[in-house]
C-alpha positions as YAML, in Angstrom:
chain: A
units: angstrom
residues:
- id: 1
  name: MET
  ca: [52.86, 32.69, 0.17]
- id: 2
  name: ALA
  ca: [53.25, 32.05, -3.58]
- id: 3
  name: GLU
  ca: [53.19, 28.28, -3.12]
- id: 4
  name: ARG
  ca: [50.01, 28.53, -1.03]
- id: 5
  name: GLN
  ca: [48.27, 30.57, -3.73]
- id: 6
  name: LEU
  ca: [49.34, 28.11, -6.44]
- id: 7
  name: ARG
  ca: [48.12, 25.14, -4.37]
- id: 8
  name: LYS
  ca: [44.81, 26.84, -3.65]
- id: 9
  name: GLY
  ca: [44.28, 27.53, -7.34]
- id: 10
  name: ALA
  ca: [45.04, 23.94, -8.32]
- id: 11
  name: LEU
  ca: [43.09, 22.28, -5.50]
- id: 12
  name: GLU
  ca: [39.75, 22.15, -7.34]
- id: 13
  name: LEU
  ca: [41.40, 20.45, -10.30]
- id: 14
  name: VAL
  ca: [43.19, 17.93, -8.08]
- id: 15
  name: VAL
  ca: [40.08, 17.12, -6.02]
- id: 16
  name: LEU
  ca: [37.97, 16.59, -9.14]
- id: 17
  name: GLY
  ca: [40.70, 14.42, -10.64]
- id: 18
  name: LEU
  ca: [40.88, 12.25, -7.53]
- id: 19
  name: LEU
  ca: [37.09, 11.91, -7.38]
- id: 20
  name: ALA
  ca: [37.03, 10.95, -11.07]
- id: 21
  name: SER
  ca: [39.19, 7.94, -10.27]
- id: 22
  name: LYS
  ca: [37.40, 6.96, -7.05]
- id: 23
  name: PRO
  ca: [34.47, 8.40, -5.07]
- id: 24
  name: SER
  ca: [35.61, 9.19, -1.53]
- id: 25
  name: TYR
  ca: [34.43, 10.52, 1.81]
- id: 26
  name: GLY
  ca: [36.02, 13.68, 3.16]
- id: 27
  name: GLY
  ca: [38.58, 12.14, 5.50]
- id: 28
  name: GLU
  ca: [39.64, 9.68, 2.83]
- id: 29
  name: LEU
  ca: [39.99, 12.53, 0.36]
- id: 30
  name: VAL
  ca: [42.27, 14.42, 2.78]
- id: 31
  name: ASP
  ca: [44.46, 11.28, 2.93]
- id: 32
  name: ARG
  ca: [44.41, 10.85, -0.85]
- id: 33
  name: LEU
  ca: [45.42, 14.48, -1.35]
- id: 34
  name: GLU
  ca: [48.41, 13.86, 0.92]
- id: 35
  name: ASN
  ca: [49.40, 10.43, -0.39]
- id: 36
  name: GLU
  ca: [48.46, 10.54, -4.08]
- id: 37
  name: ALA
  ca: [48.91, 14.22, -4.87]
- id: 38
  name: ASP
  ca: [51.48, 15.20, -2.23]
- id: 39
  name: LEU
  ca: [49.22, 18.07, -1.13]
- id: 40
  name: GLY
  ca: [48.68, 18.45, 2.58]
- id: 41
  name: VAL
  ca: [45.21, 19.98, 2.90]
- id: 42
  name: SER
  ca: [43.20, 20.43, 6.08]
- id: 43
  name: GLN
  ca: [39.56, 19.51, 6.41]
- id: 44
  name: GLY
  ca: [38.90, 23.22, 7.01]
- id: 45
  name: THR
  ca: [40.14, 23.89, 3.47]
- id: 46
  name: LEU
  ca: [38.61, 20.83, 1.80]
- id: 47
  name: TYR
  ca: [35.03, 20.87, 3.07]
- id: 48
  name: PRO
  ca: [34.15, 24.39, 1.88]
- id: 49
  name: LEU
  ca: [35.45, 23.41, -1.57]
- id: 50
  name: LEU
  ca: [33.42, 20.19, -1.55]
- id: 51
  name: ASN
  ca: [30.30, 22.14, -0.54]
- id: 52
  name: ARG
  ca: [30.86, 24.63, -3.36]
- id: 53
  name: LEU
  ca: [31.35, 21.77, -5.85]
- id: 54
  name: ARG
  ca: [28.14, 20.12, -4.58]
- id: 55
  name: ARG
  ca: [26.15, 23.36, -4.89]
- id: 56
  name: GLY
  ca: [27.43, 23.67, -8.45]
- id: 57
  name: ASP
  ca: [26.26, 20.12, -9.24]
- id: 58
  name: LEU
  ca: [29.85, 19.08, -9.99]
- id: 59
  name: VAL
  ca: [29.77, 16.43, -7.27]
- id: 60
  name: SER
  ca: [26.94, 14.50, -5.71]
- id: 61
  name: THR
  ca: [26.81, 13.01, -2.25]
- id: 62
  name: GLU
  ca: [25.36, 9.89, -0.76]
- id: 63
  name: TRP
  ca: [25.50, 8.41, 2.71]
- id: 64
  name: GLN
  ca: [27.24, 5.09, 3.05]
- id: 65
  name: GLU
  ca: [27.45, 2.88, 6.11]
- id: 66
  name: SER
  ca: [30.90, 2.73, 7.63]
- id: 67
  name: PRO
  ca: [32.46, -0.56, 8.76]
- id: 68
  name: SER
  ca: [33.35, 1.28, 11.96]
- id: 69
  name: GLY
  ca: [31.70, 4.41, 13.25]
- id: 70
  name: PRO
  ca: [28.96, 6.62, 11.84]
- id: 71
  name: PRO
  ca: [27.83, 6.66, 8.19]
- id: 72
  name: ARG
  ca: [30.05, 8.58, 5.78]
- id: 73
  name: LYS
  ca: [29.12, 11.12, 3.15]
- id: 74
  name: ILE
  ca: [30.63, 9.90, -0.13]
- id: 75
  name: TYR
  ca: [31.48, 12.49, -2.78]
- id: 76
  name: ARG
  ca: [31.14, 11.38, -6.41]
- id: 77
  name: LEU
  ca: [31.79, 13.27, -9.63]
- id: 78
  name: THR
  ca: [28.67, 14.04, -11.68]
- id: 79
  name: ALA
  ca: [28.51, 14.17, -15.49]
- id: 80
  name: LEU
  ca: [28.71, 17.96, -15.24]
- id: 81
  name: GLY
  ca: [31.72, 17.53, -12.93]
- id: 82
  name: ARG
  ca: [33.45, 15.32, -15.52]
- id: 83
  name: ASP
  ca: [32.88, 17.98, -18.19]
- id: 84
  name: HIS
  ca: [34.19, 20.68, -15.86]
- id: 85
  name: LEU
  ca: [37.23, 18.53, -15.05]
- id: 86
  name: ALA
  ca: [37.99, 18.16, -18.77]
- id: 87
  name: GLU
  ca: [37.82, 21.95, -19.18]
- id: 88
  name: LEU
  ca: [40.10, 22.49, -16.18]
- id: 89
  name: VAL
  ca: [42.61, 19.97, -17.54]
- id: 90
  name: ASP
  ca: [42.68, 21.83, -20.86]
- id: 91
  name: ASP
  ca: [43.10, 25.15, -19.06]
- id: 92
  name: TRP
  ca: [45.85, 23.72, -16.86]
- id: 93
  name: SER
  ca: [47.70, 22.33, -19.88]
- id: 94
  name: ARG
  ca: [47.67, 25.73, -21.60]
- id: 95
  name: ILE
  ca: [48.80, 27.55, -18.44]
- id: 96
  name: ALA
  ca: [51.53, 25.01, -17.69]
- id: 97
  name: ALA
  ca: [52.81, 25.26, -21.26]
- id: 98
  name: ALA
  ca: [52.86, 29.06, -21.06]
- id: 99
  name: VAL
  ca: [54.76, 28.96, -17.76]
- id: 100
  name: ASP
  ca: [57.22, 26.43, -19.16]
- id: 101
  name: ARG
  ca: [57.83, 28.61, -22.21]
- id: 102
  name: ALA
  ca: [58.34, 31.71, -20.08]
- id: 103
  name: ILE
  ca: [60.71, 29.94, -17.72]
- id: 104
  name: ASN
  ca: [62.68, 28.31, -20.52]
- id: 105
  name: ASP
  ca: [62.83, 31.52, -22.58]
- id: 106
  name: ASN
  ca: [63.97, 33.53, -19.57]
- id: 107
  name: HIS
  ca: [66.48, 30.85, -18.64]
- id: 108
  name: ASN
  ca: [67.88, 30.87, -22.17]
- id: 109
  name: ILE
  ca: [68.11, 34.67, -22.12]
- id: 110
  name: SER
  ca: [70.02, 34.52, -18.83]
- id: 111
  name: ASP
  ca: [72.40, 31.94, -20.29]
- id: 112
  name: LYS
  ca: [72.99, 34.12, -23.37]
- id: 113
  name: GLU
  ca: [73.63, 37.18, -21.21]
- id: 114
  name: LYS
  ca: [76.32, 35.26, -19.30]
- id: 115
  name: SER
  ca: [78.20, 34.51, -22.53]
...
């Protein structure tokens, strides 16, 4: 349960980061989350997030012809999305540093208690 909550909280940051490096359609983004970020995410989880990001003007969409099959909706980061991504990266860095400090401090305390 804890891992699922952590993944859910980080998913927006990861999706924006992946879209910053390369615009993608939904199915491709599911694959990239698995292969590039080692996060297995279902389409049922991803598409509501993408819709929320689109409504917030953080991503834009455009239809692109597919070499095989129907046209695909491509998701691309907007300027506002890039700004939001930068804020999330800063927030993540502060949170990760705080967690690292807490873990290391608690680990050191445990080591001292064993002595």
